[in-house]
FIFITOR-441635 format. One record per residue (C-alpha): residue number from 1; chain; x, y, z. Coordinates in Angstrom, 3 decimals, decimal comma. Layout:
% FIFITOR-441635
{pos = NUM; unit = A; x = X; y = Y; z = Z}
...
***
This chain:
% FIFITOR-441635
{pos = 1; unit = A; x = 32,637; y = -15,528; z = -95,218}
{pos = 2; unit = A; x = 33,692; y = -12,147; z = -96,657}
{pos = 3; unit = A; x = 35,516; y = -9,857; z = -94,052}
{pos = 4; unit = A; x = 32,962; y = -7,195; z = -94,618}
{pos = 5; unit = A; x = 30,272; y = -9,412; z = -93,274}
{pos = 6; unit = A; x = 32,505; y = -10,583; z = -90,606}
{pos = 7; unit = A; x = 32,903; y = -7,155; z = -89,551}
{pos = 8; unit = A; x = 29,199; y = -6,284; z = -89,648}
{pos = 9; unit = A; x = 28,574; y = -9,307; z = -87,463}
{pos = 10; unit = A; x = 30,995; y = -8,394; z = -84,817}
{pos = 11; unit = A; x = 29,698; y = -5,150; z = -84,690}
{pos = 12; unit = A; x = 26,420; y = -6,153; z = -84,291}
{pos = 13; unit = A; x = 27,227; y = -8,629; z = -81,361}
{pos = 14; unit = A; x = 29,080; y = -5,757; z = -79,706}
{pos = 15; unit = A; x = 26,264; y = -3,578; z = -80,013}
{pos = 16; unit = A; x = 23,885; y = -6,479; z = -78,577}
{pos = 17; unit = A; x = 26,259; y = -6,820; z = -75,640}
{pos = 18; unit = A; x = 26,672; y = -3,005; z = -74,759}
{pos = 19; unit = A; x = 22,735; y = -2,996; z = -74,929}
{pos = 20; unit = A; x = 22,376; y = -5,844; z = -72,721}
{pos = 21; unit = A; x = 24,959; y = -4,547; z = -70,137}
{pos = 22; unit = A; x = 23,436; y = -1,030; z = -70,336}
{pos = 23; unit = A; x = 19,662; y = -2,692; z = -69,735}
{pos = 24; unit = A; x = 21,362; y = -4,902; z = -66,866}
{pos = 25; unit = A; x = 22,721; y = -1,681; z = -65,375}
{pos = 26; unit = A; x = 19,575; y = -0,004; z = -65,628}
{pos = 27; unit = A; x = 17,581; y = -3,004; z = -63,973}
{pos = 28; unit = A; x = 20,319; y = -3,312; z = -61,157}
{pos = 29; unit = A; x = 19,958; y = 0,733; z = -60,279}
{pos = 30; unit = A; x = 16,114; y = 0,184; z = -60,080}
{pos = 31; unit = A; x = 16,455; y = -2,982; z = -57,853}
{pos = 32; unit = A; x = 19,159; y = -1,136; z = -55,780}
{pos = 33; unit = A; x = 16,789; y = 1,938; z = -55,317}
{pos = 34; unit = A; x = 13,828; y = -0,396; z = -54,472}
{pos = 35; unit = A; x = 15,940; y = -2,416; z = -51,915}
{pos = 36; unit = A; x = 17,480; y = 1,104; z = -50,722}
{pos = 37; unit = A; x = 13,861; y = 2,398; z = -49,851}
{pos = 38; unit = A; x = 12,865; y = -0,876; z = -48,212}
{pos = 39; unit = A; x = 16,104; y = -0,533; z = -46,037}
{pos = 40; unit = A; x = 15,209; y = 3,210; z = -45,280}
{pos = 41; unit = A; x = 11,598; y = 1,976; z = -44,101}
{pos = 42; unit = A; x = 13,094; y = -0,826; z = -41,998}
{pos = 43; unit = A; x = 15,408; y = 1,834; z = -40,203}
{pos = 44; unit = A; x = 12,299; y = 4,182; z = -39,664}
{pos = 45; unit = A; x = 10,508; y = 1,162; z = -37,855}
{pos = 46; unit = A; x = 13,731; y = 0,841; z = -35,346}
{pos = 47; unit = A; x = 12,958; y = 4,689; z = -34,571}
{pos = 48; unit = A; x = 9,215; y = 4,032; z = -34,154}
{pos = 49; unit = A; x = 8,369; y = 5,669; z = -37,437}
{pos = 50; unit = A; x = 5,505; y = 3,564; z = -39,183}
{pos = 51; unit = A; x = 4,355; y = 6,175; z = -41,583}
{pos = 52; unit = A; x = 6,641; y = 5,621; z = -44,684}
{pos = 53; unit = A; x = 4,882; y = 3,546; z = -47,528}
{pos = 54; unit = A; x = 6,694; y = 2,461; z = -50,836}
{pos = 55; unit = A; x = 5,307; y = 2,451; z = -54,424}
{pos = 56; unit = A; x = 5,022; y = -0,791; z = -55,959}
{pos = 57; unit = A; x = 6,360; y = -0,412; z = -59,304}
{pos = 58; unit = A; x = 7,529; y = -3,802; z = -60,042}
{pos = 59; unit = A; x = 6,117; y = -7,483; z = -60,124}
{pos = 60; unit = A; x = 8,877; y = -9,810; z = -59,280}
{pos = 61; unit = A; x = 10,249; y = -10,851; z = -56,038}
{pos = 62; unit = A; x = 11,532; y = -7,379; z = -55,229}
{pos = 63; unit = A; x = 7,990; y = -6,047; z = -56,033}
{pos = 64; unit = A; x = 6,765; y = -8,679; z = -53,561}
{pos = 65; unit = A; x = 9,383; y = -7,646; z = -50,815}
{pos = 66; unit = A; x = 7,911; y = -3,897; z = -51,181}
{pos = 67; unit = A; x = 4,418; y = -4,972; z = -50,933}
{pos = 68; unit = A; x = 5,123; y = -7,128; z = -47,688}
{pos = 69; unit = A; x = 6,901; y = -4,357; z = -46,293}
{pos = 70; unit = A; x = 3,839; y = -1,940; z = -46,994}
{pos = 71; unit = A; x = 1,650; y = -4,667; z = -45,212}
{pos = 72; unit = A; x = 3,940; y = -4,661; z = -42,089}
{pos = 73; unit = A; x = 4,153; y = -0,984; z = -41,879}
{pos = 74; unit = A; x = 0,177; y = -0,979; z = -41,910}
{pos = 75; unit = A; x = 0,117; y = -3,411; z = -39,154}
{pos = 76; unit = A; x = 2,615; y = -1,942; z = -36,941}
{pos = 77; unit = A; x = 0,901; y = 1,680; z = -37,420}
{pos = 78; unit = A; x = -2,413; y = 0,191; z = -36,416}
{pos = 79; unit = A; x = -1,107; y = -1,487; z = -33,753}
{pos = 80; unit = A; x = 0,838; y = 1,640; z = -32,491}
{pos = 81; unit = A; x = -2,405; y = 3,551; z = -32,539}
{pos = 82; unit = A; x = -4,118; y = 1,018; z = -30,622}
{pos = 83; unit = A; x = -1,392; y = 1,447; z = -27,906}
{pos = 84; unit = A; x = -1,348; y = 5,210; z = -27,756}
{pos = 85; unit = A; x = -5,126; y = 4,906; z = -27,196}
{pos = 86; unit = A; x = -4,809; y = 2,447; z = -24,661}
{pos = 87; unit = A; x = -2,164; y = 4,700; z = -22,876}
{pos = 88; unit = A; x = -4,191; y = 7,758; z = -23,143}
{pos = 89; unit = A; x = -7,010; y = 5,857; z = -21,734}
{pos = 90; unit = A; x = -5,270; y = 4,663; z = -18,800}
{pos = 91; unit = A; x = -3,390; y = 7,818; z = -18,174}
{pos = 92; unit = A; x = -6,759; y = 9,428; z = -18,045}
{pos = 93; unit = A; x = -7,968; y = 7,047; z = -15,669}
{pos = 94; unit = A; x = -4,802; y = 7,341; z = -13,377}
{pos = 95; unit = A; x = -5,138; y = 11,097; z = -13,383}
{pos = 96; unit = A; x = -8,752; y = 11,308; z = -12,311}
{pos = 97; unit = A; x = -8,044; y = 8,532; z = -9,535}
{pos = 98; unit = A; x = -8,609; y = 9,683; z = -5,909}
{pos = 99; unit = A; x = -5,481; y = 7,871; z = -4,770}
{pos = 100; unit = A; x = -1,986; y = 9,227; z = -5,448}
{pos = 101; unit = A; x = 0,038; y = 7,060; z = -8,133}
{pos = 102; unit = A; x = 3,585; y = 7,692; z = -8,395}
{pos = 103; unit = A; x = 6,210; y = 5,765; z = -10,644}
{pos = 104; unit = A; x = 9,915; y = 6,053; z = -9,864}
{pos = 105; unit = A; x = 12,931; y = 4,658; z = -12,408}
{pos = 106; unit = A; x = 15,698; y = 2,906; z = -11,185}
{pos = 107; unit = A; x = 17,567; y = 6,075; z = -10,119}
{pos = 108; unit = A; x = 14,431; y = 6,864; z = -7,913}
{pos = 109; unit = A; x = 13,337; y = 9,839; z = -10,068}
{pos = 110; unit = A; x = 9,583; y = 10,369; z = -10,736}
{pos = 111; unit = A; x = 8,697; y = 9,255; z = -14,273}
{pos = 112; unit = A; x = 4,918; y = 9,341; z = -13,633}
{pos = 113; unit = A; x = 2,728; y = 11,289; z = -11,046}
{pos = 114; unit = A; x = -0,945; y = 11,662; z = -11,286}
{pos = 115; unit = A; x = -3,075; y = 14,938; z = -9,967}
{pos = 116; unit = A; x = -3,422; y = 13,393; z = -6,426}
{pos = 117; unit = A; x = 0,304; y = 12,412; z = -6,139}
{pos = 118; unit = A; x = 1,015; y = 16,084; z = -7,034}
{pos = 119; unit = A; x = -1,338; y = 17,218; z = -4,192}
{pos = 120; unit = A; x = -0,438; y = 15,161; z = -1,473}
{pos = 121; unit = A; x = 3,428; y = 14,856; z = -2,283}
{pos = 122; unit = A; x = 4,093; y = 17,873; z = -4,457}
{pos = 123; unit = A; x = 2,147; y = 20,514; z = -2,908}
{pos = 124; unit = A; x = 0,116; y = 20,996; z = -6,335}
{pos = 125; unit = A; x = 3,232; y = 21,524; z = -8,452}
{pos = 126; unit = A; x = 4,563; y = 19,091; z = -11,127}
{pos = 127; unit = A; x = 6,942; y = 16,417; z = -9,698}
{pos = 128; unit = A; x = 7,959; y = 14,893; z = -12,912}
{pos = 129; unit = A; x = 11,720; y = 14,170; z = -13,009}
{pos = 130; unit = A; x = 12,555; y = 15,259; z = -9,463}
{pos = 131; unit = A; x = 14,606; y = 12,803; z = -7,375}
{pos = 132; unit = A; x = 11,997; y = 10,955; z = -4,847}
{pos = 133; unit = A; x = 14,051; y = 12,039; z = -1,762}
{pos = 134; unit = A; x = 13,014; y = 15,662; z = -2,106}
{pos = 135; unit = A; x = 9,371; y = 14,557; z = -2,001}
{pos = 136; unit = A; x = 10,176; y = 12,395; z = 1,013}
{pos = 137; unit = A; x = 11,836; y = 15,441; z = 2,612}
{pos = 138; unit = A; x = 8,931; y = 17,706; z = 2,023}
{pos = 139; unit = A; x = 6,224; y = 15,100; z = 3,154}
{pos = 140; unit = A; x = 4,617; y = 15,558; z = 6,520}
{pos = 141; unit = A; x = 6,517; y = 13,689; z = 9,661}
{pos = 142; unit = A; x = 4,394; y = 10,596; z = 9,705}
{pos = 143; unit = A; x = 4,400; y = 10,109; z = 6,022}
{pos = 144; unit = A; x = 7,983; y = 10,915; z = 5,575}
{pos = 145; unit = A; x = 8,780; y = 8,242; z = 7,728}
{pos = 146; unit = A; x = 6,546; y = 5,601; z = 6,005}
{pos = 147; unit = A; x = 7,837; y = 6,550; z = 2,701}
{pos = 148; unit = A; x = 11,491; y = 6,102; z = 3,714}
{pos = 149; unit = A; x = 10,657; y = 2,511; z = 5,142}
{pos = 150; unit = A; x = 9,979; y = 1,293; z = 1,774}
{pos = 151; unit = A; x = 7,204; y = -0,883; z = 3,032}
{pos = 152; unit = A; x = 3,298; y = -0,602; z = 3,223}
{pos = 153; unit = A; x = 1,926; y = 1,315; z = 6,129}
{pos = 154; unit = A; x = -1,248; y = 2,724; z = 7,469}
{pos = 155; unit = A; x = -0,921; y = 6,121; z = 9,487}
{pos = 156; unit = A; x = -3,046; y = 9,207; z = 10,665}
{pos = 157; unit = A; x = -2,137; y = 12,697; z = 9,893}
{pos = 158; unit = A; x = -3,769; y = 15,938; z = 10,930}
{pos = 159; unit = A; x = -6,133; y = 17,081; z = 8,319}
{pos = 160; unit = A; x = -8,792; y = 19,660; z = 8,242}
{pos = 161; unit = A; x = -8,954; y = 21,980; z = 11,231}
{pos = 162; unit = A; x = -9,990; y = 20,015; z = 14,270}
{pos = 163; unit = A; x = -9,774; y = 16,993; z = 11,832}
{pos = 164; unit = A; x = -7,518; y = 14,260; z = 10,671}
{pos = 165; unit = A; x = -7,004; y = 11,907; z = 7,643}
{pos = 166; unit = A; x = -6,016; y = 8,474; z = 7,494}
{pos = 167; unit = A; x = -3,564; y = 7,261; z = 4,916}
{pos = 168; unit = A; x = -2,747; y = 3,756; z = 3,442}
{pos = 169; unit = A; x = 0,718; y = 3,601; z = 1,689}
{pos = 170; unit = A; x = 1,458; y = 0,710; z = -0,698}
{pos = 171; unit = A; x = 5,120; y = 0,532; z = -2,168}
{pos = 172; unit = A; x = 5,883; y = -2,121; z = -4,988}
{pos = 173; unit = A; x = 8,976; y = -2,882; z = -6,773}
{pos = 174; unit = A; x = 8,919; y = -4,427; z = -10,275}
{pos = 175; unit = A; x = 10,968; y = -4,796; z = -13,437}
{pos = 176; unit = A; x = 9,992; y = -2,492; z = -16,684}
{pos = 177; unit = A; x = 12,078; y = -2,825; z = -19,964}
{pos = 178; unit = A; x = 14,588; y = -4,796; z = -17,794}
{pos = 179; unit = A; x = 14,688; y = -1,702; z = -15,311}
{pos = 180; unit = A; x = 13,592; y = -1,534; z = -11,688}
{pos = 181; unit = A; x = 10,921; y = 0,671; z = -11,031}
{pos = 182; unit = A; x = 8,887; y = 1,245; z = -7,884}
{pos = 183; unit = A; x = 5,286; y = 1,897; z = -7,754}
{pos = 184; unit = A; x = 3,685; y = 3,870; z = -4,731}
{pos = 185; unit = A; x = 0,119; y = 4,582; z = -3,881}
{pos = 186; unit = A; x = -1,292; y = 6,853; z = -1,371}
{pos = 187; unit = A; x = -5,101; y = 6,337; z = -0,686}
{pos = 188; unit = A; x = -7,041; y = 8,575; z = 1,738}
{pos = 189; unit = A; x = -9,464; y = 6,128; z = 3,448}
{pos = 190; unit = A; x = -11,289; y = 8,311; z = 5,700}
{pos = 191; unit = A; x = -14,633; y = 7,793; z = 3,894}
{pos = 192; unit = A; x = -13,995; y = 4,037; z = 3,595}
{pos = 193; unit = A; x = -13,315; y = 3,926; z = 7,512}
{pos = 194; unit = A; x = -16,560; y = 5,849; z = 8,335}
{pos = 195; unit = A; x = -18,436; y = 3,288; z = 6,082}
{pos = 196; unit = A; x = -16,454; y = 0,478; z = 7,905}
{pos = 197; unit = A; x = -16,809; y = 1,708; z = 11,202}
{pos = 198; unit = A; x = -20,811; y = 1,869; z = 10,482}
{pos = 199; unit = A; x = -20,827; y = -1,673; z = 9,564}
{pos = 200; unit = A; x = -18,626; y = -2,312; z = 12,779}
{pos = 201; unit = A; x = -20,901; y = -0,732; z = 15,236}
{pos = 202; unit = A; x = -23,874; y = -2,597; z = 13,594}
{pos = 203; unit = A; x = -22,218; y = -5,775; z = 14,129}
{pos = 204; unit = A; x = -21,028; y = -4,769; z = 17,578}
{pos = 205; unit = A; x = -24,780; y = -3,962; z = 18,508}
{pos = 206; unit = A; x = -25,709; y = -7,469; z = 17,177}
{pos = 207; unit = A; x = -22,775; y = -9,207; z = 19,611}
{pos = 208; unit = A; x = -23,932; y = -7,323; z = 22,561}
{pos = 209; unit = A; x = -27,381; y = -7,918; z = 21,932}
{pos = 210; unit = A; x = -26,571; y = -11,736; z = 21,318}
{pos = 211; unit = A; x = -24,416; y = -11,790; z = 24,629}
{pos = 212; unit = A; x = -27,034; y = -10,060; z = 26,608}
{pos = 213; unit = A; x = -29,663; y = -12,761; z = 25,529}
{pos = 214; unit = A; x = -27,420; y = -15,323; z = 26,314}
{pos = 215; unit = A; x = -26,690; y = -14,154; z = 29,837}
{pos = 216; unit = A; x = -30,039; y = -12,993; z = 30,794}
{pos = 217; unit = A; x = -32,022; y = -15,966; z = 29,594}
{pos = 218; unit = A; x = -30,356; y = -18,099; z = 31,841}
{pos = 219; unit = A; x = -30,311; y = -15,626; z = 34,916}
{pos = 220; unit = A; x = -34,204; y = -15,329; z = 34,420}
{pos = 221; unit = A; x = -34,425; y = -18,983; z = 34,415}
{pos = 222; unit = A; x = -32,354; y = -19,501; z = 37,511}
{pos = 223; unit = A; x = -34,341; y = -16,732; z = 39,416}
{pos = 224; unit = A; x = -37,559; y = -18,513; z = 38,339}
{pos = 225; unit = A; x = -36,110; y = -21,880; z = 39,988}
{pos = 226; unit = A; x = -34,927; y = -19,993; z = 42,941}
{pos = 227; unit = A; x = -38,535; y = -18,884; z = 43,748}
{pos = 228; unit = A; x = -39,597; y = -22,455; z = 43,521}
{pos = 229; unit = A; x = -36,922; y = -23,547; z = 45,951}
{pos = 230; unit = A; x = -38,020; y = -20,805; z = 48,222}
{pos = 231; unit = A; x = -41,471; y = -22,374; z = 48,189}
{pos = 232; unit = A; x = -40,383; y = -25,939; z = 48,629}
{pos = 233; unit = A; x = -38,191; y = -26,019; z = 51,847}
{pos = 234; unit = A; x = -37,101; y = -29,739; z = 51,035}
{pos = 235; unit = A; x = -35,243; y = -28,363; z = 47,940}
{pos = 236; unit = A; x = -33,323; y = -25,601; z = 49,934}
{pos = 237; unit = A; x = -30,034; y = -27,423; z = 49,434}
{pos = 238; unit = A; x = -30,091; y = -26,335; z = 45,913}
{pos = 239; unit = A; x = -30,217; y = -22,619; z = 46,483}
{pos = 240; unit = A; x = -26,304; y = -21,892; z = 46,868}
{pos = 241; unit = A; x = -25,787; y = -23,410; z = 43,531}
{pos = 242; unit = A; x = -28,391; y = -21,417; z = 41,794}
{pos = 243; unit = A; x = -27,147; y = -18,157; z = 43,276}
{pos = 244; unit = A; x = -23,633; y = -19,262; z = 42,461}
{pos = 245; unit = A; x = -24,688; y = -19,834; z = 38,716}
{pos = 246; unit = A; x = -26,414; y = -16,300; z = 38,793}
{pos = 247; unit = A; x = -23,192; y = -14,744; z = 40,229}
{pos = 248; unit = A; x = -21,028; y = -16,413; z = 37,605}
{pos = 249; unit = A; x = -23,285; y = -15,229; z = 34,404}
{pos = 250; unit = A; x = -23,445; y = -11,830; z = 36,012}
{pos = 251; unit = A; x = -19,743; y = -11,460; z = 36,446}
{pos = 252; unit = A; x = -19,160; y = -12,821; z = 32,803}
{pos = 253; unit = A; x = -21,637; y = -10,337; z = 31,453}
{pos = 254; unit = A; x = -19,895; y = -7,421; z = 33,539}
{pos = 255; unit = A; x = -16,459; y = -8,193; z = 31,991}
{pos = 256; unit = A; x = -18,013; y = -8,280; z = 28,660}
{pos = 257; unit = A; x = -19,444; y = -5,041; z = 28,682}
{pos = 258; unit = A; x = -16,509; y = -3,303; z = 30,742}
{pos = 259; unit = A; x = -14,238; y = -4,010; z = 27,473}
{pos = 260; unit = A; x = -16,654; y = -2,112; z = 25,327}
{pos = 261; unit = A; x = -17,343; y = 0,880; z = 28,400}
{pos = 262; unit = A; x = -13,544; y = 1,223; z = 28,636}
{pos = 263; unit = A; x = -13,142; y = 2,140; z = 24,977}
{pos = 264; unit = A; x = -16,123; y = 4,386; z = 25,266}
{pos = 265; unit = A; x = -15,206; y = 6,365; z = 28,522}
{pos = 266; unit = A; x = -11,827; y = 7,275; z = 27,735}
{pos = 267; unit = A; x = -10,990; y = 10,394; z = 29,758}
{pos = 268; unit = A; x = -8,885; y = 13,415; z = 28,436}
{pos = 269; unit = A; x = -5,062; y = 12,797; z = 28,841}
{pos = 270; unit = A; x = -3,582; y = 14,319; z = 32,143}
{pos = 271; unit = A; x = -0,262; y = 15,373; z = 30,701}
{pos = 272; unit = A; x = 2,848; y = 15,793; z = 32,868}
{pos = 273; unit = A; x = 6,697; y = 15,574; z = 32,262}
{pos = 274; unit = A; x = 7,838; y = 11,934; z = 32,340}
{pos = 275; unit = A; x = 11,273; y = 10,427; z = 32,397}
{pos = 276; unit = A; x = 11,604; y = 7,773; z = 29,641}
{pos = 277; unit = A; x = 13,657; y = 5,460; z = 31,870}
{pos = 278; unit = A; x = 10,950; y = 5,427; z = 34,686}
{pos = 279; unit = A; x = 7,971; y = 5,117; z = 32,201}
{pos = 280; unit = A; x = 9,679; y = 2,037; z = 30,474}
{pos = 281; unit = A; x = 10,728; y = 0,734; z = 33,912}
{pos = 282; unit = A; x = 7,040; y = 0,961; z = 34,962}
{pos = 283; unit = A; x = 5,757; y = -1,165; z = 32,106}
{pos = 284; unit = A; x = 8,510; y = -3,875; z = 32,372}
{pos = 285; unit = A; x = 7,083; y = -4,701; z = 35,788}
{pos = 286; unit = A; x = 4,044; y = -5,708; z = 34,254}
{pos = 287; unit = A; x = 5,501; y = -7,155; z = 31,014}
{pos = 288; unit = A; x = 9,283; y = -7,948; z = 30,011}
{pos = 289; unit = A; x = 10,600; y = -6,872; z = 26,991}
{pos = 290; unit = A; x = 14,083; y = -6,032; z = 25,330}
{pos = 291; unit = A; x = 15,221; y = -2,401; z = 24,775}
{pos = 292; unit = A; x = 16,719; y = -1,409; z = 21,426}
{pos = 293; unit = A; x = 19,478; y = 1,207; z = 22,067}
{pos = 294; unit = A; x = 19,724; y = 4,010; z = 25,081}
{pos = 295; unit = A; x = 16,837; y = 5,349; z = 26,689}
{pos = 296; unit = A; x = 17,025; y = 9,220; z = 26,495}
{pos = 297; unit = A; x = 17,438; y = 11,465; z = 29,321}
{pos = 298; unit = A; x = 15,218; y = 14,297; z = 28,132}
{pos = 299; unit = A; x = 11,753; y = 14,194; z = 29,644}
{pos = 300; unit = A; x = 8,635; y = 13,653; z = 27,606}
{pos = 301; unit = A; x = 5,082; y = 14,991; z = 28,183}
{pos = 302; unit = A; x = 1,984; y = 12,867; z = 28,121}
{pos = 303; unit = A; x = -0,375; y = 10,936; z = 30,432}
{pos = 304; unit = A; x = 1,901; y = 8,115; z = 31,833}
{pos = 305; unit = A; x = -1,093; y = 5,787; z = 32,853}
{pos = 306; unit = A; x = -2,671; y = 5,967; z = 29,486}
{pos = 307; unit = A; x = 0,526; y = 5,723; z = 27,399}
{pos = 308; unit = A; x = 1,558; y = 2,677; z = 29,607}
{pos = 309; unit = A; x = -1,772; y = 1,137; z = 28,273}
{pos = 310; unit = A; x = -0,655; y = 1,795; z = 24,617}
{pos = 311; unit = A; x = 2,576; y = 0,243; z = 25,174}
{pos = 312; unit = A; x = 1,073; y = -2,659; z = 26,899}
{pos = 313; unit = A; x = -1,566; y = -3,142; z = 24,076}
{pos = 314; unit = A; x = 1,321; y = -2,992; z = 21,332}
{pos = 315; unit = A; x = 3,601; y = -5,297; z = 23,091}
{pos = 316; unit = A; x = 0,532; y = -7,704; z = 23,465}
{pos = 317; unit = A; x = 0,010; y = -7,723; z = 19,923}
{pos = 318; unit = A; x = 3,855; y = -8,158; z = 19,122}
{pos = 319; unit = A; x = 4,080; y = -11,130; z = 21,234}
{pos = 320; unit = A; x = 1,108; y = -12,843; z = 19,813}
{pos = 321; unit = A; x = 2,123; y = -11,692; z = 16,239}
{pos = 322; unit = A; x = 3,829; y = -15,446; z = 15,788}
{pos = 323; unit = A; x = 7,357; y = -14,340; z = 16,089}
{pos = 324; unit = A; x = 10,248; y = -15,431; z = 18,453}
{pos = 325; unit = A; x = 9,584; y = -13,590; z = 21,730}
{pos = 326; unit = A; x = 13,224; y = -12,453; z = 21,995}
{pos = 327; unit = A; x = 12,681; y = -10,652; z = 18,811}
{pos = 328; unit = A; x = 10,096; y = -8,095; z = 20,479}
{pos = 329; unit = A; x = 11,872; y = -4,696; z = 21,148}
{pos = 330; unit = A; x = 11,107; y = -1,254; z = 22,180}
{pos = 331; unit = A; x = 12,926; y = 1,867; z = 21,439}
{pos = 332; unit = A; x = 12,512; y = 5,565; z = 22,652}
{pos = 333; unit = A; x = 13,607; y = 8,465; z = 20,778}
{pos = 334; unit = A; x = 13,261; y = 12,287; z = 22,099}
{pos = 335; unit = A; x = 13,774; y = 15,132; z = 19,726}
{pos = 336; unit = A; x = 13,015; y = 18,699; z = 19,492}
{pos = 337; unit = A; x = 10,146; y = 17,626; z = 17,290}
{pos = 338; unit = A; x = 8,504; y = 15,260; z = 19,632}
{pos = 339; unit = A; x = 8,776; y = 11,737; z = 21,113}
{pos = 340; unit = A; x = 8,987; y = 8,580; z = 19,220}
{pos = 341; unit = A; x = 7,984; y = 5,180; z = 20,912}
{pos = 342; unit = A; x = 8,341; y = 2,095; z = 18,738}
{pos = 343; unit = A; x = 7,523; y = -1,434; z = 19,302}
{pos = 344; unit = A; x = 8,841; y = -4,008; z = 16,536}
{pos = 345; unit = A; x = 8,458; y = -7,801; z = 16,206}
{pos = 346; unit = A; x = 9,242; y = -10,468; z = 13,783}
{pos = 347; unit = A; x = 5,876; y = -12,240; z = 13,449}
{pos = 348; unit = A; x = 3,616; y = -12,291; z = 10,570}
{pos = 349; unit = A; x = 3,067; y = -8,913; z = 9,787}
{pos = 350; unit = A; x = -0,472; y = -7,631; z = 8,644}
{pos = 351; unit = A; x = -1,877; y = -8,553; z = 5,147}
{pos = 352; unit = A; x = -3,264; y = -5,782; z = 3,030}
{pos = 353; unit = A; x = -6,902; y = -6,407; z = 4,130}
{pos = 354; unit = A; x = -6,023; y = -6,533; z = 7,857}
{pos = 355; unit = A; x = -4,124; y = -3,429; z = 7,730}
{pos = 356; unit = A; x = -7,075; y = -1,483; z = 5,703}
{pos = 357; unit = A; x = -9,174; y = -2,360; z = 9,072}
{pos = 358; unit = A; x = -6,753; y = -2,615; z = 11,755}
{pos = 359; unit = A; x = -7,768; y = 0,827; z = 13,451}
{pos = 360; unit = A; x = -11,357; y = 0,115; z = 13,573}
{pos = 361; unit = A; x = -12,982; y = -0,228; z = 16,988}
{pos = 362; unit = A; x = -14,012; y = -3,833; z = 17,633}
{pos = 363; unit = A; x = -12,364; y = -5,447; z = 14,393}
{pos = 364; unit = A; x = -9,993; y = -8,258; z = 15,177}
{pos = 365; unit = A; x = -8,106; y = -10,768; z = 12,877}
{pos = 366; unit = A; x = -7,725; y = -13,206; z = 16,036}
{pos = 367; unit = A; x = -10,660; y = -15,584; z = 16,814}
{pos = 368; unit = A; x = -10,866; y = -14,534; z = 20,325}
{pos = 369; unit = A; x = -9,797; y = -10,757; z = 20,018}
{pos = 370; unit = A; x = -12,259; y = -8,099; z = 21,146}
{pos = 371; unit = A; x = -10,562; y = -5,679; z = 18,479}
{pos = 372; unit = A; x = -10,080; y = -2,787; z = 21,022}
{pos = 373; unit = A; x = -6,272; y = -2,688; z = 21,259}
{pos = 374; unit = A; x = -5,097; y = -0,790; z = 18,426}
{pos = 375; unit = A; x = -8,348; y = 1,028; z = 18,251}
{pos = 376; unit = A; x = -7,519; y = 2,253; z = 22,025}
{pos = 377; unit = A; x = -4,195; y = 3,097; z = 21,439}
{pos = 378; unit = A; x = -5,129; y = 5,383; z = 18,316}
{pos = 379; unit = A; x = -7,812; y = 7,102; z = 20,302}
{pos = 380; unit = A; x = -5,056; y = 7,805; z = 23,226}
{pos = 381; unit = A; x = -2,494; y = 9,133; z = 20,844}
{pos = 382; unit = A; x = -4,799; y = 11,244; z = 19,098}
{pos = 383; unit = A; x = -5,924; y = 12,536; z = 22,127}
{pos = 384; unit = A; x = -2,402; y = 13,525; z = 23,070}
{pos = 385; unit = A; x = -2,272; y = 15,317; z = 19,504}
{pos = 386; unit = A; x = -0,107; y = 12,331; z = 18,395}
{pos = 387; unit = A; x = -0,455; y = 9,534; z = 15,807}
{pos = 388; unit = A; x = -0,115; y = 5,677; z = 15,365}
{pos = 389; unit = A; x = 1,852; y = 4,458; z = 12,220}
{pos = 390; unit = A; x = 1,628; y = 0,663; z = 11,695}
{pos = 391; unit = A; x = 4,236; y = -0,533; z = 9,031}
{pos = 392; unit = A; x = 5,354; y = -4,316; z = 7,834}
{pos = 393; unit = A; x = 8,916; y = -4,762; z = 7,964}
{pos = 394; unit = A; x = 11,280; y = -6,015; z = 5,486}
{pos = 395; unit = A; x = 12,106; y = -9,409; z = 6,384}
{pos = 396; unit = A; x = 8,691; y = -10,193; z = 8,192}
{pos = 397; unit = A; x = 7,229; y = -8,545; z = 11,370}
{pos = 398; unit = A; x = 5,407; y = -5,213; z = 12,252}
{pos = 399; unit = A; x = 6,626; y = -1,917; z = 13,522}
{pos = 400; unit = A; x = 4,138; y = 0,075; z = 15,306}
{pos = 401; unit = A; x = 5,551; y = 3,708; z = 16,014}
{pos = 402; unit = A; x = 3,820; y = 6,310; z = 18,344}
{pos = 403; unit = A; x = 4,699; y = 9,925; z = 17,754}
{pos = 404; unit = A; x = 3,991; y = 12,465; z = 20,442}
{pos = 405; unit = A; x = 4,257; y = 16,244; z = 20,114}
{pos = 406; unit = A; x = 6,799; y = 17,886; z = 22,461}
{pos = 407; unit = A; x = 4,080; y = 19,951; z = 24,450}
***
């Protein structure tokens, strides 16, 4: 082959190779741009942005990858929209809920609070981001103690002028996004209590009617039998037994009605200055218990007889709670803000349902209970201007705390 031909052929091959290299470089650059776009889009996923879509300009594997990216972005964007809508619906429901809802993060700062929470715990101001301890310190006395306990509680606080309101507090700890959070709810249950009280009164009337019938029907029959005995001299020996049966039924009915009457005719307290030591000693003569800490020397101001009844009722509940008797303790503290009397046990505590109804007259979770103990305690304390706080204790048991004003 002539040298000129070799030269032309070599130049042609060289030109082809250069053209191929140029085309490969162009195709590689386009591929790199497409892959970089996919990479940027995936980074936007990490930042929570699913709005970026890529143009499909290829019909190879890279073009298929870009199409899959777009499908994934559409799916994630649609899911994000649904989640946002559900969150808005949930927040709207929580904001309009009558109960206060408060969410705390692991550092005990408020990360969510609805309107009711702002009213009850924040005085109507925003509480987001604030340390929870600030809200505790600004809360009313009884509520502050309940919030600090970290447990569920039922308490009564002064409400409208001349009135009062009952609050139910629940506190739950859970893990959210690997972080510990605490959910608190504070519910005003005055209306619920009134509805339940109406139901309880109806039930009470039925019980009284049933007991009266069960007692008066036999008495009527026994009186009828006594008349026949009086008419028949030969059966006169049966008369003492009949009269004894009548007396037994009357005594039973009298004791039954006396429990209800005691609650209805509670007199106004006759307050006087009382030494905590003499008060506690008077109760210990009737029911022994362990004293937690030293008794204060400062005198308190209350009706000693009525408050002895309160302490005895609370001690009776504590000993019947199922815990060891030696775990039942009583503590007394006196400060410028008032006197605090607490009865603690290590029994079963109260379920949410029992705590909801614990202060209702005639409600009892015990098979033979009359349901008068806690209701009577509440009536006596409120007549003194005080209040009763019931709390489940960590580790089991119940704390019943009575607060009395200084004067």
